[in-house]
N, C-alpha and C positions, 0 to 999 in steps of 0.2 A: 504494500500500500504506500503510495506516494502522497506527499502533503498536497500537491496540486489537485489530486483527485478528491481529497477531503474538502478542499476549498470549492471545487466544482459542485460537489454534492450539497454543501451548505448554501451556496448561492441559488441553486435550483429550488431547494426547499424553501428558501426565503421569498423568492420571486414567484414560485409556483408555475414557472414556464421556462422551457429550454431556450426559447428565443430571447426572452428578456435577460436570462442569466448569461447567455453568450454575449449580449451587448455590454452588460456590466463588466464582464471579464475580458472584453476586447478580444473575443475568440470567434471563429466561425462556428456555426451550430454543429456541423459534422465533427469538428475537433472535440467539441464539448461532449457530444454523444459517444464518441469513441472512448474518451476518458472515463465516462461513467460506466460503459459496458465492461471495460477492463477492471474497474473496481468491483462491479457486480460478479464478474467471473472469479475474481480472487476471493471474494467473501462467500460466494456460492449461493447468493440470494438475489432476488429482484428488489430493487430499492424504490422504484417509481412505477405507478400505473400509467402507462402511456396511452394517449388518445384523448380527444376532446380538447377544449380550449385551455384547460388548466391541468397541470401535472400534479398528481396526488401521491403522497408517500404510501407505500405498502406498510403492513404491520412490521416487517423486518426493517423497513426504512425508518419508521418512527422509533424503533428500538435503537437503530444505529445513530439517529440524530443526536441523542444525548451524548453518546461517546464521541462523536465527531466534534461536537461543540466543546467538549473537555479537551480534546486533542488540540484544537485550534487555540483555545485559551492558554494552554500550557506552552504552546509554541510562541505566542505573542509575549507571554511572561518571560520566557527565556531570552527572546530578542531584547526586551526592555532591560533585563538584568545585564546582559552582555554589553549593551550600549553604554550603560552606566559604568561598567567595568573599564571599557576602553577610554571613556572620557575622564576617569579618575587619574590624575597625574601621578607618575612614579619617579622617584629620584633613586638612581642606582649608585650606591656609595661603596667604594672600595677602600679597605683599610689594611694596614699592615697587621700580620699576625703577632708582631712584637709590640702592638699598642694594647693598652688596657681597655677593654670594652666599656668599663665603667666610666672612663674619661669621655666617651662619646654619648653616654646616656643623657646627661644633662643638656648637651647641645641639641640632640635630636628632639628631646622633650620640648625645649624652648622653641625650636623651629616649628614643630607641629602645632604648638599653641597658636602660632601666627598663621600657619597654613595647615589647618586640620584635615583638609581633603587630600593631602599628599601622602602617598605610601612610600616608606623608606625600605628599600631592598639593600641589605648589608651583605657584603661579600668580602672575605678576608683572604689575603695571599701574601706571597713574598714580594719584595721590591720589584723584581723583574716581571712578575706576573701582573702587577698593577699597571706597569707601563704598557704591557701588551694589551691588557683588557681595555685600557683607555684608548689606545690607538685603534683597536678593533671595534670600538663603540659598544663594548659589553658593559661598561660602567660609564657614568656621567662625570663623576668627580672621584679623586683618589686622595686619601690621607696617607702621605708617604714621605720618605726621606728626599729632600730636595738637594740637587747638586748645585755647583757653582754657575752652571750655564743654562739654568731654566729660563724660559721666556717669561718676562715680568708681566706680559699681557694675559698669561694663562696660568699663573701660579701666585700663591701668597705664602710667605713665611709665617708660621703660627707660633713656634717656640723652639728653643734649642735645649738639648738635653745631654748632660755628660753621662758617660758609662763608667760606673764605679763597681767596686767589689761589694756585693751584697752578702751578708752573713747573718745567721740566726743570732738572736740575742744571747743564746747560751754558748756561742762559739768563743774561744779565747781571743780571737781577733776583735770581738765586739768592744773590748776595752781599749783598743788602740785608736790613734788618730789617723793613721795611714799604714799602708803595707807596701812591700816591694814585690815585684813579679816573682822573684826567686822563692818567696815564702809560700807560693801556691803549689810548689812541688810536693806531690804526695797527698794533697788535701782532697777530701771528698768533694767532687765537683759536679754541678748540674749544668749540662751543656744546653745552650739555647740554639737549636738547630737552624732556626731561621734568622739568626742575628746578622745584621747587615755587615758586621765587621768579622764574621766567623773565619773567613779565609786569612785575613791579615792577622787575627789573633793567633791562629794555629801556626802561621809562619814565624811570628815573634817568639812564641813559646818553644818551638822546635829549634830555632836559632840559638836560644839561650839554654837548650837542653832542660827545659822545665816540663815536668809531666804530672799535671794534676790527675787524681784518680777519679775517672768519670763513673759516677754511680747512677746517673739518670740522664736521659735526653728528652727534651720537650720542644714542641713546635709552637706552642702558644704561651704567651706571657703569664696568663692566670695559673697555668700548671706549674710554671717555675716558681711563682710567688707562693703557691700552696706548699710546694715541697721545701722551700726555704723556711717558711713558717713552721713546718713540721720538724725542722732540724736535720733534714736529710743531707744537706751539703751546702756549699757556697757557689756563687755564680757571678760572672761579670755581666752587668745589665744596666739599663737606664734607671735613673733615680725617679721613684714615684713617691708622692706624698701620701700621708694618711695610712700607711701600712704599719701594723703592729707586729712586733716580734722580729723585725728585720732592721739591721744597722748597715748603713752605707759608708764605705771607706774609700778615699782616693788611693789609687795605685800610683806611686810617685814616678815610676818609670814607664807608665802607659797613659797616653792621652787620647782617648776616643771621645768624640762628641758628634751627635747627629743633629741635623736641622730638619725638623718636622714641619711640613707645610701641606697645603691643599692645591691640587693641580686639576685642571679641566681642559677640555678640547676647545680652543678658542673659536674654531670655525663652526662648532655646533653648540655654542652657549645658548642658554635659555633663561627666561625670567626666574624659574625655580632654581636653576644652578647658580645664577648670580645672587639670589637672595640667600641661599644656603651658604655660599662662600662669604657673604657679608656677615652672617651670624657666626661662622667659624672664626673669622678674623677678629671679631669683637668679643669672642667667648673668653672667659677667665679660665684658662687651662690650669688644672691643679697639678702642675709639675714644676720642677726647678729648671 
């Protein structure tokens, strides 16, 4: 059964005449008759009593009328719902896996208070993935590490963040004011697998013959924080405010700092993207 056949049937039932129904549907009468015959053959019943000036529903036709009305109403409802879905604007936001999701929550909440009809689709990935997704149009904006040669027309610096040694409060280093790289040798270490400085960090440690004891690896910042708070080990990571049970220490012979910003595709900017970037730029980021 095709939807057009149901529409044919309902129009004939309403007008009571094949000729008037064909006019309303902008069809030839033979095409309308053919469509109804196919419907009757599929259902195995006769729907109309043909002959005379008025076309009358058979008993089977009257029974089918109720179901056909429901079918058409459900179809119209689905169309209306899908139309509203497509009209609802969506902002596709990409963010680093090395960002704390809690840092985005306040920004997104504030933005949606201003634009309650906008749906936020959040997608996290590594630095290289975010650039690819942005170029391919899979995301609209990216919260990422900005380099020195970013286009100022399509990026905004949000904050700068030092990478320090994070240790549990119970760790002996927690009483220190700083540490040296050599002191990481043999220490239980939580490796941040998506760290933007991971390759450089490994090269430096290998060059100095320093071998921390890797006890865990994690791709997301929240996992690293949880393991640190549980006392599982230490890690080199960005400094975040508001964490309990973790102490941050500078490493005197290691100077890593990242610049976090928001980037978008200039050629495909929109009002929603511009407004979100404005909110991101004026947001009070809870980081040092």
